[in-house]
All heavy atoms as TSV, in Angstrom:
chain	resi	resn	atom	element	x	y	z
A	1	MET	N	N	5.912	4.415	14.694
A	1	MET	CA	C	4.717	4.839	13.986
A	1	MET	C	C	3.717	3.682	13.838
A	1	MET	O	O	2.547	3.829	14.124
A	1	MET	CB	C	5.114	5.397	12.616
A	1	MET	CG	C	3.950	5.822	11.781
A	1	MET	SD	S	3.218	7.296	12.447
A	1	MET	CE	C	2.215	7.800	11.117
A	2	ILE	N	N	4.215	2.530	13.385
A	2	ILE	CA	C	3.332	1.385	13.197
A	2	ILE	C	C	2.712	0.968	14.522
A	2	ILE	O	O	1.526	0.670	14.603
A	2	ILE	CB	C	4.084	0.202	12.560
A	2	ILE	CG1	C	4.471	0.549	11.134
A	2	ILE	CG2	C	3.240	-1.065	12.586
A	2	ILE	CD1	C	5.340	-0.482	10.472
A	3	ARG	N	N	3.525	0.960	15.577
A	3	ARG	CA	C	3.037	0.539	16.890
A	3	ARG	C	C	1.949	1.491	17.379
A	3	ARG	O	O	0.965	1.057	17.974
A	3	ARG	CB	C	4.202	0.482	17.873
A	3	ARG	CG	C	3.828	-0.128	19.188
A	3	ARG	CD	C	3.168	-1.472	18.995
A	3	ARG	NE	N	3.801	-2.429	19.874
A	3	ARG	CZ	C	3.396	-3.649	20.060
A	3	ARG	NH1	N	2.365	-4.102	19.411
A	3	ARG	NH2	N	4.007	-4.455	20.858
A	4	SER	N	N	2.094	2.796	17.130
A	4	SER	CA	C	1.077	3.766	17.543
A	4	SER	C	C	-0.252	3.486	16.842
A	4	SER	O	O	-1.307	3.537	17.467
A	4	SER	CB	C	1.535	5.190	17.218
A	4	SER	OG	O	2.701	5.505	17.920
A	5	LEU	N	N	-0.195	3.202	15.549
A	5	LEU	CA	C	-1.416	2.889	14.799
A	5	LEU	C	C	-2.050	1.599	15.312
A	5	LEU	O	O	-3.267	1.506	15.443
A	5	LEU	CB	C	-1.108	2.772	13.309
A	5	LEU	CG	C	-0.652	4.055	12.619
A	5	LEU	CD1	C	-0.196	3.754	11.198
A	5	LEU	CD2	C	-1.751	5.099	12.630
A	6	ALA	N	N	-1.220	0.606	15.615
A	6	ALA	CA	C	-1.738	-0.660	16.130
A	6	ALA	C	C	-2.374	-0.472	17.503
A	6	ALA	O	O	-3.428	-1.036	17.785
A	6	ALA	CB	C	-0.617	-1.699	16.196
A	7	ASP	N	N	-1.741	0.331	18.365
A	7	ASP	CA	C	-2.295	0.583	19.696
A	7	ASP	C	C	-3.668	1.240	19.623
A	7	ASP	O	O	-4.525	1.018	20.471
A	7	ASP	CB	C	-1.343	1.458	20.515
A	7	ASP	CG	C	-0.088	0.713	20.951
A	7	ASP	OD1	O	-0.075	-0.540	20.872
A	7	ASP	OD2	O	0.879	1.387	21.360
A	8	LEU	N	N	-3.883	2.054	18.587
A	8	LEU	CA	C	-5.163	2.731	18.399
A	8	LEU	C	C	-6.152	1.886	17.581
A	8	LEU	O	O	-7.240	2.339	17.256
A	8	LEU	CB	C	-4.954	4.085	17.711
A	8	LEU	CG	C	-4.182	5.115	18.526
A	8	LEU	CD1	C	-3.821	6.326	17.665
A	8	LEU	CD2	C	-4.977	5.541	19.744
A	9	ARG	N	N	-5.745	0.668	17.240
A	9	ARG	CA	C	-6.566	-0.258	16.443
A	9	ARG	C	C	-6.962	0.334	15.089
A	9	ARG	O	O	-8.100	0.212	14.639
A	9	ARG	CB	C	-7.796	-0.716	17.211
A	9	ARG	CG	C	-7.458	-1.477	18.465
A	9	ARG	CD	C	-8.720	-1.940	19.166
A	9	ARG	NE	N	-8.406	-2.718	20.331
A	9	ARG	CZ	C	-8.371	-4.051	20.369
A	9	ARG	NH1	N	-8.627	-4.730	19.294
A	9	ARG	NH2	N	-8.082	-4.671	21.487
A	10	LEU	N	N	-5.989	0.991	14.437
A	10	LEU	CA	C	-6.236	1.611	13.142
A	10	LEU	C	C	-5.659	0.795	11.977
A	10	LEU	O	O	-5.697	1.239	10.843
A	10	LEU	CB	C	-5.649	3.032	13.119
A	10	LEU	CG	C	-6.297	4.007	14.100
A	10	LEU	CD1	C	-5.570	5.350	14.073
A	10	LEU	CD2	C	-7.772	4.199	13.777
A	11	ILE	N	N	-5.142	-0.384	12.261
A	11	ILE	CA	C	-4.580	-1.234	11.213
A	11	ILE	C	C	-5.563	-2.363	10.915
A	11	ILE	O	O	-5.936	-3.125	11.813
A	11	ILE	CB	C	-3.211	-1.799	11.634
A	11	ILE	CG1	C	-2.213	-0.656	11.805
A	11	ILE	CG2	C	-2.713	-2.808	10.600
A	11	ILE	CD1	C	-0.859	-1.097	12.289
A	12	ASP	N	N	-5.979	-2.464	9.658
A	12	ASP	CA	C	-6.906	-3.520	9.239
A	12	ASP	C	C	-6.158	-4.768	8.798
A	12	ASP	O	O	-6.578	-5.881	9.075
A	12	ASP	CB	C	-7.780	-3.051	8.085
A	12	ASP	CG	C	-8.726	-1.937	8.481
A	12	ASP	OD1	O	-9.162	-1.918	9.644
A	12	ASP	OD2	O	-9.010	-1.082	7.625
A	13	GLU	N	N	-5.062	-4.582	8.055
A	13	GLU	CA	C	-4.274	-5.695	7.546
A	13	GLU	C	C	-2.806	-5.308	7.504
A	13	GLU	O	O	-2.475	-4.128	7.364
A	13	GLU	CB	C	-4.688	-6.078	6.123
A	13	GLU	CG	C	-6.008	-6.777	6.024
A	13	GLU	CD	C	-6.298	-7.261	4.612
A	13	GLU	OE1	O	-5.608	-6.852	3.656
A	13	GLU	OE2	O	-7.233	-8.053	4.471
A	14	ILE	N	N	-1.970	-6.321	7.589
A	14	ILE	CA	C	-0.527	-6.143	7.430
A	14	ILE	C	C	-0.100	-7.057	6.293
A	14	ILE	O	O	-0.409	-8.253	6.297
A	14	ILE	CB	C	0.222	-6.501	8.727
A	14	ILE	CG1	C	-0.189	-5.546	9.837
A	14	ILE	CG2	C	1.736	-6.469	8.501
A	14	ILE	CD1	C	0.352	-5.919	11.194
A	15	HIS	N	N	0.577	-6.498	5.302
A	15	HIS	CA	C	1.079	-7.266	4.165
A	15	HIS	C	C	2.602	-7.331	4.284
A	15	HIS	O	O	3.255	-6.291	4.290
A	15	HIS	CB	C	0.701	-6.602	2.840
A	15	HIS	CG	C	-0.772	-6.545	2.625
A	15	HIS	ND1	N	-1.377	-7.182	1.570
A	15	HIS	CD2	C	-1.772	-5.959	3.322
A	15	HIS	CE1	C	-2.692	-6.978	1.635
A	15	HIS	NE2	N	-2.941	-6.234	2.696
A	16	LEU	N	N	3.133	-8.536	4.372
A	16	LEU	CA	C	4.578	-8.723	4.487
A	16	LEU	C	C	5.089	-9.497	3.288
A	16	LEU	O	O	4.531	-10.540	2.925
A	16	LEU	CB	C	4.928	-9.509	5.760
A	16	LEU	CG	C	4.617	-8.859	7.090
A	16	LEU	CD1	C	4.965	-9.817	8.219
A	16	LEU	CD2	C	5.381	-7.563	7.245
A	17	LEU	N	N	6.139	-8.978	2.677
A	17	LEU	CA	C	6.844	-9.706	1.633
A	17	LEU	C	C	8.090	-10.291	2.278
A	17	LEU	O	O	8.948	-9.554	2.756
A	17	LEU	CB	C	7.238	-8.782	0.481
A	17	LEU	CG	C	6.106	-8.355	-0.430
A	17	LEU	CD1	C	6.541	-7.212	-1.330
A	17	LEU	CD2	C	5.633	-9.525	-1.267
A	18	VAL	N	N	8.160	-11.614	2.328
A	18	VAL	CA	C	9.289	-12.289	2.958
A	18	VAL	C	C	10.206	-12.810	1.856
A	18	VAL	O	O	9.780	-13.578	0.989
A	18	VAL	CB	C	8.799	-13.439	3.864
A	18	VAL	CG1	C	9.978	-14.180	4.466
A	18	VAL	CG2	C	7.887	-12.887	4.947
A	19	HIS	N	N	11.460	-12.357	1.903
A	19	HIS	CA	C	12.462	-12.764	0.925
A	19	HIS	C	C	13.349	-13.843	1.540
A	19	HIS	O	O	13.792	-13.690	2.682
A	19	HIS	CB	C	13.324	-11.564	0.509
A	19	HIS	CG	C	12.548	-10.512	-0.198
A	19	HIS	ND1	N	12.599	-10.351	-1.548
A	19	HIS	CD2	C	11.675	-9.574	0.264
A	19	HIS	CE1	C	11.800	-9.355	-1.900
A	19	HIS	NE2	N	11.229	-8.877	-0.817
A	20	PRO	N	N	13.638	-14.922	0.808
A	20	PRO	CA	C	14.465	-16.001	1.352
A	20	PRO	C	C	15.931	-15.569	1.409
A	20	PRO	O	O	16.687	-15.720	0.464
A	20	PRO	CB	C	14.248	-17.152	0.369
A	20	PRO	CG	C	13.932	-16.466	-0.919
A	20	PRO	CD	C	13.203	-15.199	-0.545
A	21	LEU	N	N	16.309	-15.009	2.544
A	21	LEU	CA	C	17.650	-14.466	2.712
A	21	LEU	C	C	18.086	-14.735	4.144
A	21	LEU	O	O	17.319	-14.514	5.084
A	21	LEU	CB	C	17.613	-12.954	2.441
A	21	LEU	CG	C	18.887	-12.180	2.604
A	21	LEU	CD1	C	19.863	-12.561	1.493
A	21	LEU	CD2	C	18.587	-10.700	2.528
A	22	PHE	N	N	19.288	-15.199	4.318
A	22	PHE	CA	C	19.799	-15.481	5.650
A	22	PHE	C	C	20.751	-14.376	6.064
A	22	PHE	O	O	21.741	-14.107	5.380
A	22	PHE	CB	C	20.525	-16.838	5.665
A	22	PHE	CG	C	21.128	-17.167	6.992
A	22	PHE	CD1	C	20.334	-17.566	8.046
A	22	PHE	CD2	C	22.490	-17.052	7.192
A	22	PHE	CE1	C	20.882	-17.864	9.278
A	22	PHE	CE2	C	23.045	-17.348	8.408
A	22	PHE	CZ	C	22.244	-17.749	9.462
A	23	LEU	N	N	20.445	-13.713	7.171
A	23	LEU	CA	C	21.305	-12.666	7.711
A	23	LEU	C	C	21.745	-13.066	9.108
A	23	LEU	O	O	20.960	-13.600	9.887
A	23	LEU	CB	C	20.543	-11.329	7.799
A	23	LEU	CG	C	20.051	-10.740	6.487
A	23	LEU	CD1	C	19.210	-9.506	6.767
A	23	LEU	CD2	C	21.221	-10.386	5.593
A	24	ARG	N	N	22.958	-12.767	9.447
A	24	ARG	CA	C	23.438	-13.063	10.795
A	24	ARG	C	C	23.023	-11.984	11.773
A	24	ARG	O	O	22.851	-12.242	12.948
A	24	ARG	CB	C	24.946	-13.217	10.796
A	24	ARG	CG	C	25.373	-14.434	10.030
A	24	ARG	CD	C	26.854	-14.555	10.016
A	24	ARG	NE	N	27.191	-15.689	9.174
A	24	ARG	CZ	C	28.208	-16.472	9.403
A	24	ARG	NH1	N	28.995	-16.250	10.419
A	24	ARG	NH2	N	28.441	-17.472	8.609
A	25	GLN	N	N	22.868	-10.780	11.289
A	25	GLN	CA	C	22.435	-9.670	12.130
A	25	GLN	C	C	21.444	-8.843	11.335
A	25	GLN	O	O	21.449	-8.848	10.118
A	25	GLN	CB	C	23.615	-8.788	12.537
A	25	GLN	CG	C	24.605	-9.482	13.434
A	25	GLN	CD	C	25.743	-8.552	13.816
A	25	GLN	OE1	O	25.909	-7.497	13.253
A	25	GLN	NE2	N	26.519	-8.966	14.788
A	26	GLY	N	N	20.637	-8.110	12.040
A	26	GLY	CA	C	19.680	-7.260	11.359
A	26	GLY	C	C	18.881	-6.457	12.356
A	26	GLY	O	O	19.049	-6.586	13.568
A	27	LYS	N	N	18.019	-5.634	11.842
A	27	LYS	CA	C	17.174	-4.782	12.666
A	27	LYS	C	C	15.805	-5.438	12.805
A	27	LYS	O	O	15.265	-5.964	11.826
A	27	LYS	CB	C	17.053	-3.414	12.007
A	27	LYS	CG	C	16.303	-2.410	12.829
A	27	LYS	CD	C	16.314	-1.048	12.150
A	27	LYS	CE	C	15.530	-0.075	12.983
A	27	LYS	NZ	N	15.468	1.228	12.366
A	28	ALA	N	N	15.246	-5.380	13.999
A	28	ALA	CA	C	13.918	-5.948	14.234
A	28	ALA	C	C	12.872	-5.178	13.428
A	28	ALA	O	O	12.962	-3.955	13.283
A	28	ALA	CB	C	13.575	-5.897	15.712
A	29	LEU	N	N	11.908	-5.884	12.901
A	29	LEU	CA	C	10.842	-5.253	12.117
A	29	LEU	C	C	9.999	-4.332	12.991
A	29	LEU	O	O	9.638	-3.237	12.593
A	29	LEU	CB	C	9.972	-6.329	11.469
A	29	LEU	CG	C	8.825	-5.856	10.595
A	29	LEU	CD1	C	9.356	-5.033	9.425
A	29	LEU	CD2	C	8.043	-7.046	10.070
A	30	PHE	N	N	9.671	-4.786	14.196
A	30	PHE	CA	C	8.883	-3.992	15.130
A	30	PHE	C	C	9.717	-3.770	16.377
A	30	PHE	O	O	10.492	-4.641	16.775
A	30	PHE	CB	C	7.577	-4.701	15.478
A	30	PHE	CG	C	6.719	-4.966	14.269
A	30	PHE	CD1	C	6.657	-6.232	13.716
A	30	PHE	CD2	C	5.993	-3.955	13.680
A	30	PHE	CE1	C	5.875	-6.485	12.604
A	30	PHE	CE2	C	5.203	-4.187	12.569
A	30	PHE	CZ	C	5.150	-5.453	12.030
A	31	ASP	N	N	9.523	-2.633	17.026
A	31	ASP	CA	C	10.315	-2.325	18.219
A	31	ASP	C	C	9.980	-3.279	19.359
A	31	ASP	O	O	8.892	-3.810	19.452
A	31	ASP	CB	C	10.122	-0.876	18.658
A	31	ASP	CG	C	8.680	-0.531	18.997
A	31	ASP	OD1	O	7.777	-1.308	18.637
A	31	ASP	OD2	O	8.454	0.515	19.616
A	32	GLY	N	N	10.954	-3.523	20.216
A	32	GLY	CA	C	10.772	-4.448	21.326
A	32	GLY	C	C	10.212	-3.736	22.546
A	32	GLY	O	O	9.871	-2.560	22.530
A	33	GLY	N	N	10.129	-4.461	23.645
A	33	GLY	CA	C	9.689	-3.877	24.896
A	33	GLY	C	C	8.196	-3.934	25.145
A	33	GLY	O	O	7.734	-3.568	26.208
A	34	ARG	N	N	7.431	-4.370	24.196
A	34	ARG	CA	C	5.975	-4.479	24.364
A	34	ARG	C	C	5.548	-5.911	24.070
A	34	ARG	O	O	6.211	-6.611	23.315
A	34	ARG	CB	C	5.245	-3.536	23.421
A	34	ARG	CG	C	5.509	-2.088	23.745
A	34	ARG	CD	C	4.617	-1.218	22.922
A	34	ARG	NE	N	4.875	0.182	23.230
A	34	ARG	CZ	C	4.314	1.173	22.614
A	34	ARG	NH1	N	3.462	0.944	21.642
A	34	ARG	NH2	N	4.589	2.409	22.949
A	35	PRO	N	N	4.432	-6.316	24.646
A	35	PRO	CA	C	3.982	-7.685	24.336
A	35	PRO	C	C	3.656	-7.814	22.852
A	35	PRO	O	O	3.238	-6.847	22.211
A	35	PRO	CB	C	2.726	-7.851	25.192
A	35	PRO	CG	C	2.372	-6.514	25.706
A	35	PRO	CD	C	3.551	-5.609	25.550
A	36	PRO	N	N	3.851	-9.002	22.290
A	36	PRO	CA	C	3.575	-9.182	20.860
A	36	PRO	C	C	2.089	-9.055	20.548
A	36	PRO	O	O	1.242	-9.414	21.353
A	36	PRO	CB	C	4.063	-10.601	20.578
A	36	PRO	CG	C	4.073	-11.275	21.900
A	36	PRO	CD	C	4.302	-10.219	22.930
A	37	ALA	N	N	1.792	-8.533	19.373
A	37	ALA	CA	C	0.411	-8.442	18.911
A	37	ALA	C	C	0.019	-9.797	18.334
A	37	ALA	O	O	0.822	-10.468	17.687
A	37	ALA	CB	C	0.280	-7.361	17.846
A	38	ARG	N	N	-1.189	-10.216	18.565
A	38	ARG	CA	C	-1.697	-11.473	18.016
A	38	ARG	C	C	-2.276	-11.212	16.636
A	38	ARG	O	O	-3.117	-10.324	16.464
A	38	ARG	CB	C	-2.765	-12.067	18.930
A	38	ARG	CG	C	-2.273	-12.357	20.311
A	38	ARG	CD	C	-1.305	-13.505	20.269
A	38	ARG	NE	N	-0.856	-13.827	21.608
A	38	ARG	CZ	C	0.283	-14.427	21.859
A	38	ARG	NH1	N	1.081	-14.758	20.876
A	38	ARG	NH2	N	0.621	-14.695	23.083
A	39	LEU	N	N	-1.795	-11.962	15.649
A	39	LEU	CA	C	-2.231	-11.796	14.269
A	39	LEU	C	C	-2.762	-13.116	13.739
A	39	LEU	O	O	-2.293	-14.187	14.118
A	39	LEU	CB	C	-1.059	-11.341	13.395
A	39	LEU	CG	C	-0.355	-10.060	13.808
A	39	LEU	CD1	C	0.897	-9.852	12.952
A	39	LEU	CD2	C	-1.275	-8.865	13.697
A	40	ASP	N	N	-3.739	-13.035	12.837
A	40	ASP	CA	C	-4.265	-14.209	12.144
A	40	ASP	C	C	-3.795	-14.150	10.697
A	40	ASP	O	O	-3.938	-13.118	10.034
A	40	ASP	CB	C	-5.797	-14.224	12.174
A	40	ASP	CG	C	-6.354	-14.477	13.560
A	40	ASP	OD1	O	-5.754	-15.285	14.307
A	40	ASP	OD2	O	-7.382	-13.868	13.905
A	41	LEU	N	N	-3.245	-15.260	10.198
A	41	LEU	CA	C	-2.823	-15.340	8.810
A	41	LEU	C	C	-4.063	-15.446	7.924
A	41	LEU	O	O	-4.888	-16.336	8.103
A	41	LEU	CB	C	-1.921	-16.554	8.598
A	41	LEU	CG	C	-1.406	-16.768	7.184
A	41	LEU	CD1	C	-0.504	-15.620	6.752
A	41	LEU	CD2	C	-0.657	-18.090	7.105
A	42	VAL	N	N	-4.189	-14.523	6.975
A	42	VAL	CA	C	-5.324	-14.508	6.058
A	42	VAL	C	C	-4.960	-15.247	4.770
A	42	VAL	O	O	-5.753	-16.031	4.253
A	42	VAL	CB	C	-5.747	-13.054	5.737
A	42	VAL	CG1	C	-6.841	-13.018	4.690
A	42	VAL	CG2	C	-6.171	-12.339	6.998
A	43	SER	N	N	-3.760	-14.996	4.253
A	43	SER	CA	C	-3.329	-15.663	3.030
A	43	SER	C	C	-1.808	-15.656	2.939
A	43	SER	O	O	-1.148	-14.843	3.572
A	43	SER	CB	C	-3.932	-14.983	1.786
A	43	SER	OG	O	-3.418	-13.672	1.651
A	44	ALA	N	N	-1.288	-16.583	2.148
A	44	ALA	CA	C	0.140	-16.658	1.843
A	44	ALA	C	C	0.267	-17.013	0.369
A	44	ALA	O	O	-0.288	-18.021	-0.081
A	44	ALA	CB	C	0.820	-17.699	2.711
A	45	GLU	N	N	0.949	-16.172	-0.388
A	45	GLU	CA	C	1.078	-16.371	-1.830
A	45	GLU	C	C	2.556	-16.449	-2.204
A	45	GLU	O	O	3.251	-15.439	-2.183
A	45	GLU	CB	C	0.410	-15.213	-2.579
A	45	GLU	CG	C	0.477	-15.334	-4.069
A	45	GLU	CD	C	-0.160	-14.156	-4.789
A	45	GLU	OE1	O	-0.811	-13.320	-4.148
A	45	GLU	OE2	O	0.018	-14.074	-6.019
A	46	PRO	N	N	3.050	-17.646	-2.530
A	46	PRO	CA	C	4.457	-17.757	-2.935
A	46	PRO	C	C	4.637	-17.368	-4.405
A	46	PRO	O	O	3.740	-17.569	-5.231
A	46	PRO	CB	C	4.753	-19.243	-2.728
A	46	PRO	CG	C	3.433	-19.916	-2.897
A	46	PRO	CD	C	2.393	-18.933	-2.430
A	47	PHE	N	N	5.803	-16.818	-4.715
A	47	PHE	CA	C	6.158	-16.454	-6.081
A	47	PHE	C	C	7.330	-17.323	-6.536
A	47	PHE	O	O	8.042	-17.903	-5.714
A	47	PHE	CB	C	6.521	-14.972	-6.168
A	47	PHE	CG	C	5.375	-14.059	-5.823
A	47	PHE	CD1	C	5.249	-13.545	-4.537
A	47	PHE	CD2	C	4.423	-13.728	-6.766
A	47	PHE	CE1	C	4.194	-12.711	-4.201
A	47	PHE	CE2	C	3.354	-12.892	-6.439
A	47	PHE	CZ	C	3.247	-12.383	-5.164
A	48	GLU	N	N	7.547	-17.418	-7.842
A	48	GLU	CA	C	8.625	-18.249	-8.387
A	48	GLU	C	C	9.988	-17.855	-7.839
A	48	GLU	O	O	10.883	-18.690	-7.725
A	48	GLU	CB	C	8.635	-18.185	-9.915
A	48	GLU	CG	C	7.492	-18.940	-10.552
A	48	GLU	CD	C	7.585	-18.939	-12.068
A	48	GLU	OE1	O	8.715	-18.818	-12.599
A	48	GLU	OE2	O	6.541	-19.064	-12.714
A	49	SER	N	N	10.176	-16.605	-7.479
A	49	SER	CA	C	11.455	-16.109	-6.972
A	49	SER	C	C	11.758	-16.616	-5.568
A	49	SER	O	O	12.867	-16.465	-5.080
A	49	SER	CB	C	11.444	-14.580	-6.946
A	49	SER	OG	O	10.453	-14.123	-6.031
A	50	GLY	N	N	10.752	-17.198	-4.907
A	50	GLY	CA	C	10.916	-17.634	-3.533
A	50	GLY	C	C	10.330	-16.659	-2.527
A	50	GLY	O	O	10.182	-16.965	-1.358
A	51	VAL	N	N	9.997	-15.463	-2.985
A	51	VAL	CA	C	9.365	-14.460	-2.129
A	51	VAL	C	C	7.947	-14.919	-1.806
A	51	VAL	O	O	7.272	-15.502	-2.650
A	51	VAL	CB	C	9.341	-13.081	-2.827
A	51	VAL	CG1	C	8.561	-12.057	-2.024
A	51	VAL	CG2	C	10.753	-12.589	-3.080
A	52	VAL	N	N	7.508	-14.662	-0.576
A	52	VAL	CA	C	6.146	-15.028	-0.168
A	52	VAL	C	C	5.436	-13.778	0.338
A	52	VAL	O	O	5.976	-13.050	1.177
A	52	VAL	CB	C	6.158	-16.096	0.953
A	52	VAL	CG1	C	4.738	-16.450	1.369
A	52	VAL	CG2	C	6.902	-17.331	0.499
A	53	LEU	N	N	4.264	-13.495	-0.221
A	53	LEU	CA	C	3.417	-12.396	0.250
A	53	LEU	C	C	2.459	-12.977	1.275
A	53	LEU	O	O	1.659	-13.864	0.960
A	53	LEU	CB	C	2.637	-11.762	-0.900
A	53	LEU	CG	C	1.548	-10.761	-0.509
A	53	LEU	CD1	C	2.142	-9.579	0.244
A	53	LEU	CD2	C	0.777	-10.305	-1.724
A	54	MET	N	N	2.568	-12.489	2.517
A	54	MET	CA	C	1.684	-12.961	3.581
A	54	MET	C	C	0.821	-11.804	4.055
A	54	MET	O	O	1.308	-10.686	4.228
A	54	MET	CB	C	2.503	-13.523	4.743
A	54	MET	CG	C	3.253	-14.775	4.345
A	54	MET	SD	S	4.096	-15.564	5.710
A	54	MET	CE	C	5.357	-14.376	6.066
A	55	THR	N	N	-0.464	-12.060	4.225
A	55	THR	CA	C	-1.408	-11.065	4.699
A	55	THR	C	C	-1.922	-11.496	6.064
A	55	THR	O	O	-2.359	-12.636	6.227
A	55	THR	CB	C	-2.590	-10.922	3.723
A	55	THR	OG1	O	-2.076	-10.572	2.431
A	55	THR	CG2	C	-3.560	-9.846	4.183
A	56	TYR	N	N	-1.824	-10.587	7.023
A	56	TYR	CA	C	-2.275	-10.852	8.391
A	56	TYR	C	C	-3.311	-9.818	8.794
A	56	TYR	O	O	-3.292	-8.682	8.310
A	56	TYR	CB	C	-1.107	-10.734	9.379
A	56	TYR	CG	C	-0.100	-11.831	9.275
A	56	TYR	CD1	C	1.015	-11.708	8.469
A	56	TYR	CD2	C	-0.258	-12.997	10.017
A	56	TYR	CE1	C	1.955	-12.717	8.396
A	56	TYR	CE2	C	0.682	-14.008	9.949
A	56	TYR	CZ	C	1.787	-13.861	9.130
A	56	TYR	OH	O	2.719	-14.859	9.061
A	57	ARG	N	N	-4.207	-10.214	9.697
A	57	ARG	CA	C	-5.146	-9.290	10.337
A	57	ARG	C	C	-4.935	-9.397	11.840
A	57	ARG	O	O	-4.703	-10.495	12.356
A	57	ARG	CB	C	-6.583	-9.660	10.027
A	57	ARG	CG	C	-7.006	-9.271	8.645
A	57	ARG	CD	C	-8.519	-9.277	8.490
A	57	ARG	NE	N	-8.837	-9.036	7.104
A	57	ARG	CZ	C	-9.439	-9.899	6.311
A	57	ARG	NH1	N	-9.823	-11.048	6.777
A	57	ARG	NH2	N	-9.669	-9.596	5.064
A	58	PRO	N	N	-5.044	-8.275	12.535
A	58	PRO	CA	C	-4.978	-8.359	14.000
A	58	PRO	C	C	-6.098	-9.252	14.513
A	58	PRO	O	O	-7.218	-9.207	14.002
A	58	PRO	CB	C	-5.182	-6.913	14.452
A	58	PRO	CG	C	-4.786	-6.084	13.272
A	58	PRO	CD	C	-5.158	-6.900	12.066
A	59	ARG	N	N	-5.790	-10.081	15.482
A	59	ARG	CA	C	-6.789	-10.997	16.044
A	59	ARG	C	C	-7.952	-10.193	16.600
A	59	ARG	O	O	-7.765	-9.200	17.287
A	59	ARG	CB	C	-6.168	-11.846	17.141
A	59	ARG	CG	C	-7.153	-12.860	17.683
A	59	ARG	CD	C	-6.482	-14.039	18.275
A	59	ARG	NE	N	-5.840	-14.814	17.200
A	59	ARG	CZ	C	-4.927	-15.739	17.419
A	59	ARG	NH1	N	-4.521	-15.987	18.622
A	59	ARG	NH2	N	-4.400	-16.395	16.413
A	60	GLY	N	N	-9.178	-10.594	16.263
A	60	GLY	CA	C	-10.370	-9.909	16.737
A	60	GLY	C	C	-10.802	-8.760	15.839
A	60	GLY	O	O	-11.786	-8.107	16.106
A	61	ALA	N	N	-10.055	-8.506	14.740
A	61	ALA	CA	C	-10.431	-7.435	13.816
A	61	ALA	C	C	-11.655	-7.858	13.022
A	61	ALA	O	O	-11.933	-9.046	12.847
A	61	ALA	CB	C	-9.290	-7.113	12.861
A	62	ALA	N	N	-12.395	-6.890	12.524
A	62	ALA	CA	C	-13.562	-7.168	11.686
A	62	ALA	C	C	-13.130	-7.963	10.473
A	62	ALA	O	O	-12.064	-7.738	9.918
A	62	ALA	CB	C	-14.225	-5.867	11.266
A	63	THR	N	N	-13.947	-8.898	10.031
A	63	THR	CA	C	-13.593	-9.759	8.907
A	63	THR	C	C	-14.325	-9.382	7.631
A	63	THR	O	O	-14.445	-10.190	6.735
A	63	THR	CB	C	-13.885	-11.235	9.250
A	63	THR	OG1	O	-15.259	-11.360	9.586
A	63	THR	CG2	C	-13.004	-11.718	10.381
A	64	GLY	N	N	-14.824	-8.156	7.558
A	64	GLY	CA	C	-15.491	-7.717	6.334
A	64	GLY	C	C	-14.531	-7.717	5.164
A	64	GLY	O	O	-13.351	-7.524	5.318
A	65	ARG	N	N	-15.030	-7.949	3.991
A	65	ARG	CA	C	-14.163	-8.034	2.809
A	65	ARG	C	C	-13.737	-6.638	2.402
A	65	ARG	O	O	-14.512	-5.698	2.434
A	65	ARG	CB	C	-14.885	-8.728	1.688
A	65	ARG	CG	C	-15.329	-10.119	2.151
A	65	ARG	CD	C	-15.474	-11.165	1.160
A	65	ARG	NE	N	-14.711	-11.149	-0.035
A	65	ARG	CZ	C	-13.761	-12.050	-0.295
A	65	ARG	NH1	N	-13.408	-12.922	0.604
A	65	ARG	NH2	N	-13.171	-12.067	-1.462
A	66	SER	N	N	-12.473	-6.522	1.999
A	66	SER	CA	C	-11.956	-5.240	1.537
A	66	SER	C	C	-12.228	-5.095	0.053
A	66	SER	O	O	-12.581	-6.054	-0.624
A	66	SER	CB	C	-10.467	-5.126	1.828
A	66	SER	OG	O	-9.776	-6.177	1.197
A	67	ALA	N	N	-12.018	-3.905	-0.452
A	67	ALA	CA	C	-12.222	-3.641	-1.868
A	67	ALA	C	C	-11.224	-4.436	-2.683
A	67	ALA	O	O	-10.078	-4.627	-2.273
A	67	ALA	CB	C	-12.063	-2.142	-2.145
A	68	PRO	N	N	-11.600	-4.935	-3.853
A	68	PRO	CA	C	-10.668	-5.718	-4.675
A	68	PRO	C	C	-9.513	-4.853	-5.157
A	68	PRO	O	O	-9.669	-3.651	-5.364
A	68	PRO	CB	C	-11.526	-6.201	-5.838
A	68	PRO	CG	C	-12.770	-5.417	-5.808
A	68	PRO	CD	C	-12.900	-4.822	-4.447
A	69	ARG	N	N	-8.356	-5.500	-5.335
A	69	ARG	CA	C	-7.176	-4.800	-5.852
A	69	ARG	C	C	-7.251	-4.717	-7.356
A	69	ARG	O	O	-7.786	-5.591	-8.016
A	69	ARG	CB	C	-5.909	-5.564	-5.492
A	69	ARG	CG	C	-5.604	-5.532	-4.045
A	69	ARG	CD	C	-4.253	-6.149	-3.873
A	69	ARG	NE	N	-4.146	-6.713	-2.542
A	69	ARG	CZ	C	-3.176	-7.483	-2.164
A	69	ARG	NH1	N	-2.238	-7.821	-3.003
A	69	ARG	NH2	N	-3.137	-7.941	-0.933
A	70	ASN	N	N	-6.650	-3.675	-7.915
A	70	ASN	CA	C	-6.566	-3.541	-9.376
A	70	ASN	C	C	-5.356	-4.244	-9.899
A	70	ASN	O	O	-4.379	-4.380	-9.348
A	70	ASN	CB	C	-6.521	-2.064	-9.776
A	70	ASN	CG	C	-7.843	-1.385	-9.479
A	70	ASN	OD1	O	-8.878	-2.035	-9.472
A	70	ASN	ND2	N	-7.793	-0.096	-9.237
């Protein structure tokens, strides 16, 4: 689903919460078999818990400001 939206250029931003956890095995976040999408890091916000909120935009996406969060 995510890949279909990305292929149609319908994704403005991707917000990832990264938790500091080491796994020996796991499932890939995005399906394989396609070339990787180029993303630009917009911001990274660490929290006391060690979790980091990272915001990415697809490379070449419009850089207009989004509406403020509540």
